[in-house]
Backbone bond lengths (Angstrom), bond angles and torsions (degrees), N, CA, C in turn:
res aa  C-N    CA-C-N  psi(-1)  N-CA   C-N-CA  omega(-1)  CA-C   N-CA-C  phi
1 X - - - 1.496 - - 1.549 108.12 -
2 X 1.326 114.79 129.32 1.465 122.23 178.48 1.461 109.05 -78.34
3 X 1.367 112.87 156.73 1.452 117.09 175.72 1.476 110.24 -65.49
4 X 1.300 116.04 149.36 1.434 122.95 -177.72 1.577 108.66 -74.78
5 X 1.320 114.87 154.10 1.517 119.60 -177.33 1.504 107.65 -107.14
6 X 1.291 113.65 129.25 1.534 123.84 172.19 1.522 109.08 -113.77
7 X 1.356 112.90 126.42 1.545 116.11 170.77 1.518 104.35 -94.45
8 X 1.280 111.87 129.53 1.489 120.79 -178.42 1.623 104.90 -117.42
9 X 1.319 115.18 114.37 1.418 124.53 -172.57 1.613 107.66 -104.01
10 X 1.321 115.77 126.47 1.462 118.41 170.36 1.525 106.42 -130.51
11 X 1.384 117.12 140.77 1.457 119.15 -178.37 1.604 109.24 -74.32
12 X 1.310 116.83 -9.26 1.412 117.43 -172.11 1.613 104.50 -132.46
13 X 1.354 114.05 126.23 1.437 117.04 175.31 1.505 110.91 -102.47
14 X 1.345 119.55 -162.66 1.519 117.64 -165.72 1.476 115.83 -62.77
15 X 1.396 116.57 -25.70 1.439 117.78 -177.14 1.464 113.30 -69.03
16 X 1.399 117.51 -20.39 1.456 121.06 -177.43 1.545 107.96 -74.83
17 X 1.372 120.06 -29.56 1.494 122.63 178.56 1.546 108.97 53.65
18 X 1.370 115.38 49.26 1.493 118.06 -179.28 1.590 111.10 -126.93
19 X 1.197 117.04 -174.02 1.438 124.31 -177.84 1.540 112.03 -63.87
20 X 1.376 112.66 -47.30 1.521 114.98 179.10 1.564 110.34 -52.24
21 X 1.301 115.09 -48.42 1.490 118.55 -176.71 1.528 109.40 -59.31
22 X 1.328 116.46 -47.93 1.469 122.86 -172.23 1.535 103.52 -60.96
23 X 1.348 118.51 -46.14 1.463 118.68 -178.76 1.530 114.58 -61.00
24 X 1.348 113.91 -45.08 1.422 120.22 -174.31 1.493 110.11 -68.90
25 X 1.310 119.53 -39.50 1.537 122.91 176.27 1.497 110.75 -63.85
26 X 1.318 117.97 -43.45 1.428 123.64 -178.47 1.536 110.12 -67.71
27 X 1.333 119.14 -40.24 1.484 121.15 -178.55 1.535 106.60 -70.18
28 X 1.285 117.94 -39.72 1.531 116.91 177.69 1.408 110.92 -57.39
29 X 1.340 119.61 -43.74 1.438 124.17 178.64 1.567 111.74 -62.79
30 X 1.429 116.09 -47.34 1.468 119.23 -177.62 1.532 112.35 -60.92
31 X 1.417 113.23 -35.60 1.403 117.58 -172.92 1.596 113.41 -84.04
32 X 1.296 116.25 -20.70 1.426 122.70 -170.37 1.533 113.39 -56.70
33 X 1.360 121.33 -34.86 1.522 117.51 179.51 1.625 111.08 -58.19
34 X 1.171 117.90 -29.45 1.471 125.43 -171.39 1.529 117.70 -106.45
35 X 1.361 113.54 -26.27 1.518 118.70 -176.08 1.508 108.70 -135.59
36 X 1.265 112.31 160.68 1.479 122.18 166.23 1.521 106.77 -89.93
37 X 1.328 113.53 121.10 1.503 119.21 -170.49 1.490 106.94 -112.79
38 X 1.340 117.01 129.40 1.445 123.46 173.68 1.592 103.81 -110.70
39 X 1.350 113.27 118.38 1.463 117.86 -177.72 1.539 109.32 -105.33
40 X 1.298 118.43 120.66 1.445 121.93 -172.16 1.524 109.81 -147.21
41 X 1.376 112.31 157.18 1.527 113.48 171.25 1.520 111.72 -94.15
42 X 1.402 121.57 -0.15 1.354 126.47 175.81 1.472 113.02 -153.91
43 X 1.323 119.31 118.10 1.450 123.24 -176.94 1.568 106.92 -87.64
44 X 1.305 117.59 117.61 1.437 118.99 -179.82 1.539 109.79 -98.05
45 X 1.355 117.12 173.21 1.460 120.78 -169.94 1.564 108.70 -60.67
46 X 1.302 122.37 -37.05 1.428 124.82 -179.38 1.460 112.99 -61.52
47 X 1.406 115.78 -47.44 1.442 117.63 177.26 1.479 111.91 -60.22
48 X 1.373 116.22 -45.46 1.464 119.02 -176.66 1.432 113.15 -65.15
49 X 1.410 121.06 -31.59 1.434 118.86 -176.39 1.553 115.50 -71.64
50 X 1.340 116.23 -18.67 1.402 119.91 -177.66 1.559 114.92 -101.44
51 X 1.353 116.04 -9.86 1.423 118.51 -167.57 1.531 109.80 -95.19
52 X 1.409 111.33 161.28 1.502 118.00 179.93 1.586 112.63 -94.47
53 X 1.315 115.31 -23.30 1.487 117.69 -179.22 1.522 106.58 -157.84
54 X 1.333 117.13 156.52 1.459 123.90 176.67 1.546 104.91 -123.32
55 X 1.322 116.08 132.75 1.459 121.99 172.70 1.563 105.81 -120.70
56 X 1.319 114.82 118.31 1.489 118.99 -173.08 1.515 107.08 -118.25
57 X 1.266 114.87 122.45 1.560 120.59 169.51 1.531 106.73 -82.42
58 X 1.324 112.97 126.70 1.449 121.44 174.26 1.491 113.91 90.31
59 X 1.330 116.60 106.22 1.512 119.49 -179.08 1.496 114.62 -63.01
60 X 1.395 115.57 -38.10 1.427 117.69 -177.31 1.560 112.64 -85.46
61 X 1.289 115.20 -53.95 1.474 118.18 -176.46 1.612 117.32 -67.81
62 X 1.350 110.17 -17.26 1.475 113.63 178.52 1.551 111.28 -103.97
63 X 1.392 114.25 9.31 1.425 116.25 -169.72 1.543 115.81 -58.89
64 X 1.249 117.47 -31.64 1.527 120.78 179.37 1.550 110.14 -68.05
65 X 1.242 119.38 -37.74 1.468 124.33 174.37 1.449 110.80 -67.04
66 X 1.350 117.91 -41.66 1.472 121.79 177.28 1.476 112.11 -62.81
67 X 1.288 116.63 -42.39 1.536 120.69 177.38 1.424 110.46 -63.84
68 X 1.314 120.97 -43.10 1.455 123.29 -178.80 1.512 109.91 -63.14
69 X 1.375 117.92 -41.73 1.408 121.04 177.13 1.504 113.74 -61.16
70 X 1.292 118.93 -45.42 1.455 120.47 179.02 1.583 112.97 -67.00
71 X 1.288 114.08 -31.36 1.483 116.09 173.74 1.517 113.11 -66.09
72 X 1.376 112.86 -37.68 1.488 117.12 -177.51 1.504 111.87 -86.07
73 X 1.312 117.17 -31.72 1.495 120.02 -168.35 1.528 109.17 -136.22
74 X 1.313 120.52 66.09 1.468 125.05 -175.35 1.511 111.72 -57.77
75 X 1.402 119.88 -26.19 1.390 120.72 -171.32 1.570 111.86 -104.78
76 X 1.269 117.66 -12.84 1.503 122.90 -174.65 1.481 112.92 -86.24
77 X 1.304 117.36 155.96 1.479 121.62 -171.91 1.515 113.49 -65.07
78 X 1.358 116.25 139.57 1.457 124.85 175.37 1.509 106.59 -128.94
79 X 1.317 112.43 127.34 1.524 120.33 -179.59 1.526 106.16 -117.51
80 X 1.336 118.91 123.16 1.456 119.89 177.02 1.560 107.31 -115.32
81 X 1.323 111.69 123.53 1.523 119.06 -177.23 1.547 106.84 -96.89
82 X 1.251 118.12 127.42 1.425 123.16 -170.40 1.588 111.24 -99.16
83 X 1.242 112.79 118.09 1.534 120.81 175.96 1.530 109.36 -76.17
84 X 1.342 117.04 174.53 1.411 121.76 172.51 1.429 117.81 -60.76
85 X 1.372 117.81 -40.73 1.489 119.18 177.86 1.549 109.20 -71.30
86 X 1.263 119.82 -31.09 1.492 120.28 174.36 1.498 106.76 -64.35
87 X 1.232 119.69 -58.59 1.612 121.91 -171.82 1.475 110.28 -61.04
88 X 1.361 118.76 -43.72 1.389 119.07 -162.14 1.585 112.54 -109.62
89 X 1.306 111.34 9.14 1.512 116.34 -178.04 1.627 108.20 -148.04
90 X 1.273 114.99 -73.11 1.475 118.62 -161.45 1.485 115.69 -66.83
91 X 1.327 117.79 -34.93 1.525 120.48 -176.03 1.532 109.82 -68.80
92 X 1.326 118.08 -14.31 1.483 120.68 178.97 1.517 110.39 -75.52
93 X 1.322 121.91 -26.93 1.404 118.74 -171.85 1.591 114.67 -146.45
94 X 1.312 118.56 -12.58 1.476 122.42 -175.97 1.542 108.47 -86.00
95 X 1.272 116.33 125.21 1.492 123.00 -174.80 1.489 110.32 -66.60
96 X 1.511 114.70 -43.05 1.460 115.13 179.65 1.541 114.89 -63.65
97 X 1.357 113.45 -40.28 1.456 118.32 178.32 1.619 112.15 -61.26
98 X 1.341 111.39 -41.74 1.502 119.06 -178.70 1.554 110.11 -64.04
99 X 1.353 113.88 -39.90 1.390 120.34 178.50 1.516 113.91 -64.48
100 X 1.342 115.92 -37.25 1.362 124.09 -179.03 1.566 107.71 -64.39
101 X 1.326 116.60 -47.93 1.471 120.19 176.91 1.438 113.40 -58.22
102 X 1.338 121.39 -37.49 1.496 126.91 -177.98 1.482 109.95 -68.95
103 X 1.390 118.26 -35.44 1.453 121.01 -177.63 1.597 112.49 -80.96
104 X 1.299 115.16 -19.57 1.417 117.56 -167.05 1.546 112.26 -72.70
105 X 1.379 117.85 137.80 1.508 118.51 173.90 1.493 108.14 -79.31
106 X 1.306 121.15 -29.99 1.460 126.39 177.08 1.514 112.27 -142.52
107 X 1.302 119.46 136.16 1.392 125.39 172.88 1.518 106.96 -105.12
108 X 1.364 114.27 139.97 1.461 120.47 177.56 1.481 108.35 -114.39
109 X 1.316 119.01 133.12 1.480 126.11 166.36 1.497 109.86 -110.06
110 X 1.261 115.94 152.74 1.432 121.64 -171.24 1.617 113.64 -109.92
111 X 1.368 114.02 13.06 1.463 119.32 170.04 1.491 105.37 -146.10
112 X 1.372 113.49 157.49 1.493 122.46 -172.33 1.456 111.44 -62.26
113 X 1.380 123.20 -23.12 1.398 125.42 -177.98 1.488 115.10 -100.94
114 X 1.366 117.35 3.28 1.463 121.07 -169.94 1.530 111.01 -62.95
115 X 1.387 119.33 -37.76 1.494 121.35 -174.20 1.561 112.66 -60.45
116 X 1.361 113.76 -25.44 1.471 112.13 -176.44 1.500 112.41 -76.24
117 X 1.351 121.98 -0.29 1.431 124.99 171.59 1.566 111.97 -86.11
118 X 1.335 113.27 -7.63 1.505 116.14 -173.56 1.482 110.46 -100.19
119 X 1.247 119.81 155.32 1.462 127.15 169.77 1.517 108.58 -50.78
120 X 1.340 118.72 145.22 1.448 123.95 179.37 1.544 112.13 -53.15
121 X 1.345 113.70 -41.23 1.458 115.55 -174.02 1.551 114.28 -69.82
122 X 1.312 117.02 -13.67 1.455 119.99 178.60 1.557 111.76 -95.07
123 X 1.337 117.66 -13.96 1.448 117.05 -172.83 1.545 115.08 -67.97
124 X 1.285 119.38 -30.68 1.521 118.65 177.03 1.561 111.97 -64.05
125 X 1.306 117.54 -20.71 1.482 122.04 178.13 1.478 114.94 -93.90
126 X 1.438 112.33 3.07 1.481 115.23 -173.50 1.569 110.03 -100.06
127 X 1.300 117.81 142.58 1.391 125.66 173.86 1.502 110.43 -125.70
128 X 1.314 115.99 154.23 1.534 121.44 178.90 1.533 105.28 -105.80
129 X 1.300 118.26 127.35 1.397 125.55 170.10 1.522 108.50 -124.19
130 X 1.320 115.29 108.11 1.483 121.59 179.91 1.527 109.29 -79.27
131 X 1.281 118.70 131.78 1.433 122.61 -177.98 1.559 108.13 -74.56
132 X 1.350 114.20 170.58 1.451 117.73 -170.40 1.515 107.10 -144.07
133 X 1.324 115.73 165.51 1.445 123.51 166.06 1.482 109.58 -154.94
134 X 1.326 121.09 166.07 1.398 120.13 176.78 1.497 111.70 -70.47
135 X 1.372 114.95 155.23 1.465 117.88 175.50 1.508 113.93 -80.69
136 X 1.361 113.77 146.10 1.441 118.48 175.11 1.534 107.30 -122.36
137 X 1.345 115.07 142.82 1.473 118.76 179.26 1.529 111.33 -66.12
138 X 1.307 119.89 130.38 1.472 122.69 172.67 1.507 108.87 -57.49
139 X 1.373 114.38 141.21 1.399 120.38 179.09 1.466 112.71 -115.39
140 X 1.379 115.48 158.13 1.472 119.08 -179.88 1.577 106.91 -74.34
141 X 1.362 112.74 142.03 1.479 117.95 -173.10 1.556 105.39 -123.57
142 X 1.293 116.18 155.45 1.489 119.80 -176.64 1.488 107.23 -66.03
143 X 1.409 108.97 141.95 1.543 117.89 -178.00 1.493 111.21 -91.68
144 X 1.372 118.90 -11.74 1.439 120.40 -172.50 1.519 112.35 -89.71
145 X 1.356 116.05 -1.95 1.445 118.31 176.73 1.547 108.70 -160.00
146 X 1.297 122.10 163.19 1.428 128.86 175.35 1.494 110.06 -112.82
147 X 1.346 118.35 126.90 1.484 119.78 175.51 1.462 109.14 -109.30
148 X 1.325 113.21 122.01 1.513 119.63 176.19 1.535 105.66 -98.59
149 X 1.309 116.22 152.98 1.485 123.39 178.39 1.451 111.69 -140.75
150 X 1.333 117.62 129.61 1.440 125.05 167.70 1.547 108.63 -105.53
151 X 1.354 115.39 131.82 1.481 123.43 174.37 1.529 109.56 -115.13
152 X 1.297 119.13 110.42 1.449 120.68 177.87 1.497 109.55 175.60
153 X 1.289 116.75 131.41 1.470 119.21 178.55 1.582 106.70 -61.62
154 X 1.314 112.75 154.30 1.445 122.29 -172.42 1.544 110.12 -80.76
155 X 1.356 112.27 93.61 1.486 118.84 177.54 1.539 103.61 -149.37
156 X 1.323 115.40 162.94 1.506 121.83 -166.91 1.573 104.28 -66.68
157 X 1.285 121.84 -39.68 1.458 122.07 -173.87 1.495 112.18 -57.83
158 X 1.363 115.56 -28.82 1.473 119.14 178.27 1.526 115.84 -86.01
159 X 1.361 116.64 -8.83 1.419 127.08 172.50 1.568 109.80 52.47
160 X 1.328 115.01 50.03 1.548 117.92 177.55 1.568 113.38 -56.78
161 X 1.289 116.38 -28.67 1.471 117.74 -174.69 1.529 108.16 -69.12
162 X 1.270 121.89 -28.43 1.504 121.98 174.53 1.535 110.41 -58.98
163 X 1.325 112.80 -46.36 1.491 118.26 175.67 1.510 109.59 -59.36
164 X 1.338 116.11 -48.96 1.512 117.09 -172.84 1.425 111.50 -68.70
165 X 1.402 119.37 -31.92 1.482 115.17 175.77 1.462 112.93 -70.50
166 X 1.308 119.81 -32.15 1.411 121.53 175.47 1.519 110.70 -63.44
167 X 1.386 116.15 -39.59 1.471 118.79 177.78 1.608 110.76 -64.50
168 X 1.320 113.43 -36.37 1.469 115.54 177.26 1.452 114.69 -63.37
169 X 1.391 113.41 -39.18 1.502 119.16 -178.29 1.505 107.79 -65.69
170 X 1.334 119.30 -25.36 1.465 119.82 -174.95 1.514 111.69 -111.40
171 X 1.353 113.29 27.12 1.510 115.57 -177.58 1.559 110.32 -72.33
172 X 1.274 117.98 -18.60 1.551 119.37 171.97 1.430 114.59 -76.37
173 X 1.286 119.71 -8.69 1.490 120.84 -179.83 1.609 110.61 -94.07
174 X 1.320 114.15 109.14 1.457 120.64 -171.38 1.500 109.24 -74.33
175 X 1.378 116.54 -16.64 1.421 120.78 -174.89 1.550 112.32 -97.07
176 X 1.276 116.55 8.60 1.501 123.32 178.41 1.491 108.54 -119.54
177 X 1.407 114.37 122.87 1.476 120.77 -175.92 1.506 105.89 -123.92
178 X 1.323 113.19 148.34 1.569 120.69 -169.97 1.486 106.39 -129.38
179 X 1.329 118.66 124.87 1.449 124.73 165.83 1.492 112.22 -117.02
180 X 1.376 115.96 152.75 1.525 119.19 175.24 1.535 105.06 -141.37
181 X 1.317 111.94 126.02 1.499 122.86 176.30 1.483 104.80 -106.77
182 X 1.355 116.30 128.00 1.483 121.83 175.74 1.495 110.47 158.55
183 X 1.320 112.89 139.94 1.520 116.81 -178.94 1.528 107.44 -83.09
184 X 1.327 117.98 156.56 1.439 127.65 -177.14 1.475 111.53 -86.25
185 X 1.423 113.28 84.44 1.456 121.22 179.81 1.520 108.90 -71.63
186 X 1.319 117.71 -20.14 1.488 122.33 179.56 1.543 103.94 -122.56
187 X 1.375 118.94 113.20 1.443 122.88 -175.08 1.502 113.99 -52.89
188 X 1.337 115.85 -38.28 1.493 117.44 -177.29 1.567 107.99 -64.47
189 X 1.278 118.16 -40.12 1.484 119.05 179.60 1.505 113.29 -66.90
190 X 1.345 114.10 -32.73 1.396 118.01 176.30 1.588 110.28 -66.37
191 X 1.257 117.15 -40.51 1.440 118.43 176.30 1.492 113.21 -66.81
192 X 1.293 118.21 -36.52 1.528 121.68 172.31 1.518 113.26 -62.06
193 X 1.378 113.83 -37.65 1.514 116.96 -176.75 1.589 106.24 -71.13
194 X 1.303 117.16 -38.87 1.424 119.33 179.47 1.487 110.28 -63.93
195 X 1.342 115.83 -41.61 1.514 120.38 -178.72 1.540 110.55 -62.98
196 X 1.293 114.72 -43.61 1.486 118.86 179.64 1.435 110.74 -64.57
197 X 1.316 120.27 -43.86 1.468 122.86 178.33 1.562 112.43 -59.69
198 X 1.481 114.80 -31.94 1.436 116.63 -177.92 1.508 110.69 -74.77
199 X 1.317 118.28 -30.64 1.464 120.68 -174.67 1.573 113.84 -99.91
200 X 1.250 117.67 -16.46 1.491 122.79 -179.04 1.442 111.36 -106.36
201 X 1.345 122.71 109.22 1.442 120.68 -172.93 1.561 117.64 -68.81
202 X 1.320 112.61 -12.17 1.498 114.69 -177.04 1.553 108.83 -119.32
203 X 1.251 123.03 20.98 1.401 129.56 172.11 1.496 112.57 -111.27
204 X 1.335 119.28 122.32 1.489 121.72 176.99 1.522 107.74 -121.04
205 X 1.329 118.34 129.86 1.492 122.18 165.54 1.502 105.02 -97.01
206 X 1.297 116.12 117.40 1.433 122.58 -175.75 1.543 115.53 -93.92
207 X 1.371 115.87 -1.19 1.422 119.78 -179.15 1.541 111.47 72.24
208 X 1.313 116.02 -163.81 1.461 123.59 179.42 1.514 107.67 -84.38
209 X 1.323 118.90 123.52 1.414 126.92 178.78 1.484 107.25 -115.42
210 X 1.378 114.76 159.93 1.507 121.64 178.44 1.519 109.01 -69.94
211 X 1.292 114.46 165.93 1.473 120.58 -175.53 1.517 111.59 -59.67
212 X 1.367 116.25 -49.90 1.462 117.57 -177.95 1.470 114.62 -63.12
213 X 1.362 119.02 -37.47 1.456 120.36 177.48 1.529 109.39 -70.75
214 X 1.293 117.72 -32.62 1.468 119.53 175.84 1.547 113.62 -61.89
215 X 1.315 110.28 -51.23 1.473 119.26 176.06 1.554 110.98 -50.97
216 X 1.304 117.16 -51.95 1.466 120.96 -178.65 1.537 109.79 -55.54
217 X 1.310 118.32 -42.23 1.435 120.84 -175.01 1.634 107.47 -74.15
218 X 1.247 122.45 -30.79 1.382 125.86 172.20 1.507 109.63 -61.29
219 X 1.349 112.82 -48.87 1.538 120.49 179.44 1.442 111.24 -58.62
220 X 1.311 119.49 -43.20 1.470 120.32 -174.89 1.573 116.42 -91.12
221 X 1.389 117.33 0.33 1.403 120.29 176.57 1.586 109.77 -83.34
222 X 1.324 118.98 157.41 1.457 121.66 176.02 1.557 108.09 -78.29
223 X 1.369 114.45 -35.53 1.480 114.84 -174.67 1.552 108.11 -152.42
224 X 1.366 113.35 135.44 1.443 119.09 169.45 1.482 110.34 -90.78
225 X 1.316 119.83 135.68 1.433 126.89 179.17 1.518 110.84 -107.14
226 X 1.263 121.93 116.83 1.509 122.47 -179.60 1.521 111.34 -123.41
227 X 1.330 117.45 91.67 1.520 121.65 -169.28 1.541 112.57 -96.61
228 X 1.281 119.47 26.62 1.523 120.76 -169.53 1.517 109.79 -60.32
229 X 1.416 115.84 151.80 1.363 125.88 168.83 1.583 114.13 -80.06
230 X 1.364 109.38 -39.98 1.506 114.21 175.05 1.547 104.67 -143.10
231 X 1.335 110.69 146.39 1.458 118.36 -170.42 1.501 106.26 -158.91
232 X 1.395 116.67 135.78 1.447 120.81 173.24 1.472 114.56 -83.95
233 X 1.302 114.05 -32.98 1.525 120.91 -179.05 1.511 105.31 160.89
234 X 1.297 119.92 91.24 1.426 123.49 -168.29 1.541 112.37 -72.69
235 X 1.275 112.84 126.80 1.503 117.66 178.94 1.512 110.41 -67.21
236 X 1.310 119.87 -30.56 1.525 121.42 179.15 1.600 109.00 -60.72
237 X 1.318 115.51 -42.06 1.476 119.92 178.69 1.529 109.62 -60.35
238 X 1.328 115.45 -44.99 1.508 119.76 -177.72 1.519 108.46 -64.78
239 X 1.390 117.27 -41.44 1.400 117.13 -179.04 1.507 112.58 -67.74
240 X 1.417 119.17 -29.48 1.406 116.90 173.06 1.516 113.99 -68.00
241 X 1.390 115.68 -41.35 1.468 119.20 176.18 1.506 112.61 -58.88
242 X 1.331 117.38 -40.59 1.422 117.43 -177.93 1.605 114.65 -82.88
243 X 1.353 115.08 3.96 1.433 121.36 177.91 1.554 111.30 -114.92
244 X 1.347 117.41 0.04 1.398 117.75 179.57 1.555 115.41 78.88
245 X 1.378 116.04 16.34 1.426 123.06 -179.25 1.546 109.97 -94.74
246 X 1.289 118.51 136.20 1.468 123.82 -178.44 1.533 106.99 -71.20
247 X 1.361 110.74 148.15 1.548 117.27 -178.16 1.532 110.10 -124.68
248 X 1.385 115.46 133.46 1.439 124.21 165.10 1.464 107.79 -111.44
249 X 1.399 118.33 131.01 1.473 116.46 -176.40 1.555 107.81 -149.95
250 X 1.340 109.80 156.79 1.457 117.94 175.36 1.518 110.96 -65.61
251 X 1.349 116.63 143.46 1.413 121.30 -176.03 1.515 112.17 -83.01
252 X 1.336 116.77 68.93 1.485 123.43 176.27 1.500 106.66 -114.52
253 X 1.282 115.97 161.59 1.499 121.37 -172.06 1.607 107.54 -61.88
254 X 1.275 118.21 -37.06 1.441 122.69 -177.70 1.544 112.29 -63.43
255 X 1.344 118.37 -25.42 1.436 124.13 172.75 1.492 115.46 -94.55
256 X 1.380 115.30 -44.33 1.462 114.34 -179.91 1.562 113.03 -73.85
257 X 1.402 114.77 -15.68 1.434 119.65 172.29 1.438 112.59 -71.65
258 X 1.342 122.47 -16.40 1.462 127.02 164.51 1.477 120.77 -97.38
259 X 1.291 114.99 -38.04 1.450 120.12 -173.69 1.482 112.06 -95.52
260 X 1.362 118.88 -14.99 1.460 119.86 -173.24 1.534 114.12 93.86
261 X 1.243 118.82 146.55 1.498 124.61 -179.59 1.446 113.29 -65.12
262 X 1.395 119.14 -24.47 1.451 124.33 -178.60 1.488 118.06 -96.80
263 X 1.345 111.23 7.77 1.490 116.42 179.89 1.559 105.64 -52.54
264 X 1.363 113.69 137.78 1.472 117.44 -179.55 1.518 115.75 -82.74
265 X 1.310 118.50 1.38 1.459 122.31 -179.29 1.491 117.30 -115.09
266 X 1.355 114.76 33.53 1.451 119.49 -179.64 1.538 113.15 -93.51
267 X 1.289 119.92 152.44 1.394 126.22 178.18 1.576 106.99 -145.73
268 X 1.383 113.27 154.18 1.413 116.50 -176.20 1.614 108.26 -70.55
269 X 1.316 114.70 142.57 1.520 115.61 -178.72 1.513 112.94 -54.20
270 X 1.298 114.10 130.25 1.508 120.36 175.20 1.547 110.81 86.23
271 X 1.357 118.63 -4.26 1.442 119.30 -175.56 1.530 113.02 -86.83
272 X 1.257 115.77 81.15 1.464 122.68 -177.95 1.510 113.23 -62.28
273 X 1.307 117.79 -31.83 1.481 117.94 176.08 1.519 112.35 -64.93
274 X 1.305 115.62 -44.16 1.448 120.57 178.30 1.538 108.88 -63.79
275 X 1.331 119.54 -43.41 1.404 123.67 179.35 1.573 107.68 -58.27
276 X 1.389 114.89 -50.30 1.491 117.92 179.83 1.508 113.86 -56.32
277 X 1.401 117.32 -36.24 1.471 123.67 178.56 1.485 109.05 -64.92
278 X 1.373 118.45 -43.46 1.433 121.16 179.88 1.493 111.26 -63.78
279 X 1.322 117.58 -41.73 1.453 122.62 -178.66 1.516 109.84 -63.34
280 X 1.339 116.75 -38.36 1.508 119.08 176.91 1.522 110.60 -69.50
281 X 1.307 118.19 -35.07 1.408 120.20 175.83 1.498 113.20 -64.40
282 X 1.366 115.81 -34.98 1.474 122.60 179.29 1.530 108.68 -61.36
283 X 1.326 113.18 -35.54 1.471 119.21 -176.61 1.599 110.09 -84.79
284 X 1.333 116.41 -44.06 1.404 120.39 -167.33 1.552 118.11 -93.84
285 X 1.372 113.74 -26.17 1.430 122.45 -178.62 1.497 108.58 -98.71
286 X 1.361 119.79 111.21 1.461 123.07 -174.50 1.551 112.50 -65.18
287 X 1.376 117.19 -15.47 1.424 119.05 178.01 1.523 115.60 -87.57
288 X 1.319 115.37 -18.50 1.487 119.53 -167.94 1.536 111.76 -68.69
289 X 1.313 118.19 -55.01 1.525 117.46 -178.62 1.538 110.27 -61.62
290 X 1.290 121.75 -46.59 1.472 118.63 174.13 1.481 113.80 -53.72
291 X 1.326 121.39 -38.10 1.453 125.32 -176.88 1.587 106.55 -69.64
292 X 1.376 117.53 -44.10 1.447 117.38 178.30 1.565 112.94 -65.84
293 X 1.279 114.22 -35.79 1.501 117.67 -179.93 1.543 108.53 -71.94
294 X 1.295 118.11 -38.33 1.492 118.51 178.30 1.520 111.38 -65.06
295 X 1.341 116.41 -42.49 1.469 119.67 177.03 1.512 110.05 -60.50
296 X 1.389 119.52 -41.34 1.402 121.97 -179.20 1.483 112.99 -69.17
297 X 1.376 120.11 -34.60 1.401 125.99 177.73 1.562 112.54 -63.71
298 X 1.356 113.40 -30.04 1.558 117.07 177.52 1.462 106.86 -71.77
299 X 1.288 119.13 -32.43 1.580 118.02 -177.91 1.413 115.28 -85.62
300 X 1.389 119.75 -27.57 1.442 124.31 -171.10 1.539 113.74 -51.05
301 X 1.395 118.94 -39.28 1.500 114.87 179.34 1.444 116.82 -62.52
302 X 1.336 122.54 -12.52 1.458 127.26 173.68 1.517 111.35 -67.93
303 X 1.309 122.32 -17.48 1.431 125.27 -160.03 1.576 107.88 -118.83
304 X 1.350 119.16 24.28 1.409 119.24 -178.39 1.601 110.15 -80.45
305 X 1.383 117.84 148.96 1.470 114.59 173.44 1.471 116.84 -54.27
306 X 1.397 117.08 -34.79 1.401 117.93 178.07 1.513 113.99 -61.12
307 X 1.327 117.83 -40.18 1.450 123.73 178.37 1.561 112.32 -64.58
308 X 1.358 112.22 -42.66 1.507 117.48 -179.79 1.553 110.96 -67.20
309 X 1.374 117.99 -43.03 1.472 125.66 178.10 1.530 108.68 -57.69
310 X 1.363 117.72 -48.50 1.460 122.91 -177.81 1.562 108.54 -60.90
311 X 1.308 118.75 -40.96 1.467 120.18 -175.43 1.527 107.55 -68.86
312 X 1.398 119.32 -40.98 1.441 122.56 178.72 1.458 116.80 -65.64
313 X 1.419 115.32 -38.56 1.399 119.19 177.96 1.557 113.94 -72.52
314 X 1.297 113.46 -36.56 1.490 118.00 171.37 1.454 114.72 -60.14
315 X 1.313 118.25 -42.11 1.408 123.59 178.99 1.527 114.68 -63.17
316 X 1.402 115.11 -46.68 1.426 115.80 177.25 1.533 116.29 -75.30
317 X 1.405 110.63 -26.65 1.491 114.57 176.37 1.500 110.22 -66.07
318 X 1.328 117.50 -42.24 1.448 123.47 177.50 1.556 114.09 -57.25
319 X 1.315 116.26 -38.36 1.462 122.84 -174.68 1.587 110.14 -82.32
320 X 1.298 113.50 -35.15 1.494 116.65 -172.67 1.533 114.78 -93.33
321 X 1.321 115.18 -9.27 1.510 119.78 -178.28 1.545 105.24 -62.59
322 X 1.386 113.45 129.36 1.439 121.30 178.84 1.490 116.48 73.54
323 X 1.402 120.73 2.11 1.337 122.98 173.11 1.528 114.82 -90.95
324 X 1.313 120.73 126.30 1.423 120.64 -179.09 1.555 111.78 -59.33
325 X 1.350 112.63 147.55 1.479 116.01 -176.62 1.514 110.37 -73.44
326 X 1.374 118.17 141.00 1.440 116.49 175.05 1.535 111.12 -71.46
327 X 1.387 110.41 150.69 1.480 116.98 -179.69 1.522 107.54 -73.15
328 X 1.341 113.95 139.97 1.460 116.96 178.72 1.506 107.82 -147.38
329 X 1.313 118.29 145.06 1.430 121.14 174.40 1.441 113.96 -85.95
330 X 1.311 120.91 -2.28 1.410 125.70 179.54 1.524 109.27 -93.76
331 X 1.426 114.79 115.15 1.439 118.78 -173.03 1.633 113.71 -85.78
332 X 1.290 116.09 8.70 1.523 117.55 -176.15 1.595 108.72 -62.39
């Protein structure tokens, strides 16, 4: 018996350098010991005809591949993985996204609170798969200043202006430094980031960096700030937790579904004054950073590669049990 084939569709490949690509690449690697995985941004009819299951990231942006799968394989398993823009925007009005949900045998959410954004009728088909990353040893950080870091491409969903406004409020604090990693997906936001860097002596917009460089900066920062308005389950937050870096985040389901509702570093979405106050506490209150790190250390074991792999294999095993294997000319 040959290994079963899974087509894994992501709307963004390596050139996008975003969360969808990181998730898809990691899942392909975690599934590879048990399945033949085809990773693509568009599933064509030939791929679908020979595969045993399709896993599609993004209900709206992968809708064409999902439709092709259902036309080719009306009886075989379809898994749709819901991003933040799916859960908290698109499924409310977009016909393609809604059709993807209706066709799916299983829906996957990437934070523990994700299912509550779905209609009650869809929740029994929904599974939580928490993403993962390797652990990094916490490093000693300078005591004479605090460095905050935001990781997120410049687009409205990430609400970079909340972080920037907080940095402006704290411009008089010479012991608070601010970095931002992320490409300008919205030109106006790119212009605003450049303008802030020009007038704020301790704010740096670093642009889009590679994954390894980003992880190093997360590891070496005192605190990661994640102010998103909508979020499926941010990998930057997970990477901070797995590096011993404190996290401040907006109190939205996509963040609290990773950090927990009682996380001590939460602030209301868009509330730059509250964020600025938390950043000052991180610098001035000697108990604040240890409390944030301790809260993160309690959550970090949820995001191991072993836990993520187990959830993925359980999901596909549940769907493929008792299903005849698709015919394939590939003997691998």
